[in-house]
C-alpha positions in Angstrom: 29.4 21.4 -10.2 26.0 20.1 -9.4 23.7 18.0 -11.6 20.0 18.8 -11.9 17.3 16.8 -13.6 14.9 19.3 -15.2 11.5 18.2 -16.3 9.6 20.6 -18.7 6.1 20.5 -20.2 4.0 22.9 -22.1 1.5 23.2 -25.0 3.7 22.5 -28.0 5.0 25.4 -30.1 8.2 26.4 -31.8 10.9 28.0 -29.7 10.5 26.1 -26.4 13.7 24.1 -26.7 15.6 27.2 -27.7 14.3 29.1 -24.7 15.2 26.3 -22.3 18.7 25.9 -23.9 19.4 29.6 -23.8 18.3 29.8 -20.1 20.6 27.0 -19.2 23.6 28.3 -21.2 23.1 31.9 -19.9 23.5 30.7 -16.4 26.6 28.6 -17.0 24.8 25.3 -17.2 25.9 22.5 -19.5 23.1 20.5 -21.2 24.3 16.9 -20.8 21.5 14.7 -22.0 17.8 14.8 -22.7 14.7 13.1 -23.9 12.0 15.2 -25.4 8.7 14.5 -27.3 5.6 16.0 -28.8 2.4 14.2 -28.0 -1.3 15.2 -28.5 -0.4 18.9 -28.8 1.9 18.9 -25.7 5.6 19.1 -25.4 7.4 17.3 -22.6 11.1 16.7 -21.8 13.6 15.7 -19.2 17.1 17.2 -19.2 20.2 16.4 -17.2 22.1 19.7 -16.6 25.5 20.3 -15.0 25.5 23.7 -13.3 28.1 25.5 -11.1 27.1 25.4 -7.5 27.0 29.2 -7.3 24.7 29.5 -10.3 22.2 26.8 -9.3 19.7 29.1 -7.5 19.7 31.6 -10.3 19.2 28.9 -13.0 16.3 27.4 -11.1 14.7 30.9 -10.8 15.3 31.6 -14.5 13.9 28.3 -15.6 10.9 28.9 -13.4 10.4 32.2 -15.2 9.8 30.4 -18.4 6.2 30.0 -17.1 5.7 33.3 -18.9 5.9 31.2 -22.1 3.6 28.5 -20.8 6.6 26.2 -19.9 6.2 24.5 -16.6 9.4 23.2 -14.9 10.1 20.8 -12.1 13.5 19.9 -10.6 15.2 16.9 -9.0 18.7 16.9 -7.7 20.8 13.8 -8.3 23.7 12.5 -6.3 26.4 10.3 -7.4 25.1 7.8 -9.9 25.9 4.2 -8.9 27.1 2.1 -11.9 24.4 -0.3 -12.9 25.1 -4.0 -12.5 22.0 -4.8 -14.6 22.3 -6.4 -18.0 20.6 -4.3 -20.7 17.9 -6.1 -22.8 15.7 -4.8 -25.6 12.1 -5.8 -25.7 9.6 -5.4 -28.5 5.9 -6.1 -28.0 3.1 -5.9 -30.6 -0.5 -7.0 -30.2 -4.1 -5.9 -30.4 -4.7 -2.9 -28.2 -6.6 -3.3 -25.0 -6.5 -1.6 -21.6 -4.0 -3.1 -19.1 -1.2 -4.3 -21.4 1.4 -2.0 -19.8 0.2 -2.8 -16.3 0.4 -6.6 -16.9 3.8 -6.6 -18.5 5.4 -4.2 -16.0 3.9 -6.1 -13.1 5.6 -9.3 -14.3 8.9 -7.4 -14.9 8.8 -5.8 -11.4 8.2 -9.3 -9.9 11.3 -10.5 -11.6 13.4 -7.5 -10.3 13.7 -6.0 -13.8 14.1 -2.3 -14.2 12.3 -0.5 -17.1 15.0 2.0 -18.2 13.2 3.2 -21.4 9.7 2.7 -22.7 8.2 4.0 -25.9 4.6 3.0 -26.7 2.1 3.9 -29.4 -1.1 2.6 -31.0 -1.5 2.4 -34.8 -3.9 0.9 -37.3 -3.2 -2.8 -38.1 -2.4 -3.4 -41.8 -5.4 -4.8 -43.7 -7.8 -4.7 -40.8 -9.7 -2.2 -38.7 -8.0 -3.4 -35.5 -5.8 -1.1 -33.4 -2.3 -2.4 -32.6 -0.4 -1.6 -29.5 3.4 -1.4 -29.9 6.0 -1.0 -27.2 9.8 -0.8 -27.4 11.7 -0.9 -24.1 15.2 -1.2 -22.7 15.2 -3.3 -19.6 17.8 -3.8 -16.9 18.0 -7.4 -15.8 19.4 -8.1 -12.3 22.5 -10.3 -12.4 20.6 -13.2 -10.9 18.0 -13.4 -13.7 18.9 -15.0 -17.0 17.5 -13.8 -20.3 16.1 -17.3 -20.9 14.2 -17.3 -17.5 12.7 -13.9 -18.3 11.8 -15.0 -21.8 9.9 -18.0 -20.4 8.0 -15.9 -18.0 7.1 -13.3 -20.6 6.1 -15.9 -23.2 3.5 -17.2 -20.7 2.1 -13.7 -20.3 2.3 -13.0 -24.0 0.1 -16.0 -24.7 -2.4 -14.8 -22.2 -2.4 -11.2 -23.6 -2.2 -12.5 -27.2 0.8 -10.4 -28.1 4.0 -11.0 -29.9 7.0 -10.4 -27.6 10.7 -10.4 -28.5 13.7 -10.0 -26.2 17.3 -9.4 -27.3 20.4 -8.9 -25.3 22.0 -5.5 -25.9 25.7 -5.4 -26.5 
């Protein structure tokens, strides 16, 4: 068996996930995990598929054939996954929206050796005002040499500069 990472994107419409799932199943693939979303009229997803070695080429061709439905596909092969030695941390950030928030936060995280493992962001109207709020929820992987307290201190300094509220919590 061989694992593939399949990235799909298309104008959003009913039936895309079923087409992709049928294609995978019809070629002996096993849908292991995925993340999919609808945003601004577009559909995007990433899927980890287990596929028999002898069916991989045919599965790739069949998934590529989904372009007839407007579904674009890209592939990445993965090797043996190395168990993470990083500590999982949840991060919540809320503040007035402005360009550069994600850049500034991720620059600090990268400088500390922190891996962004999941990131979900959105903007929404602030309650009782005409301001737009930026909200981010992330799962971070801390290197073993970095304490939650040290990261919290670094992020609090940045949060003050950005005028955002930031919360970290160790996942269990």
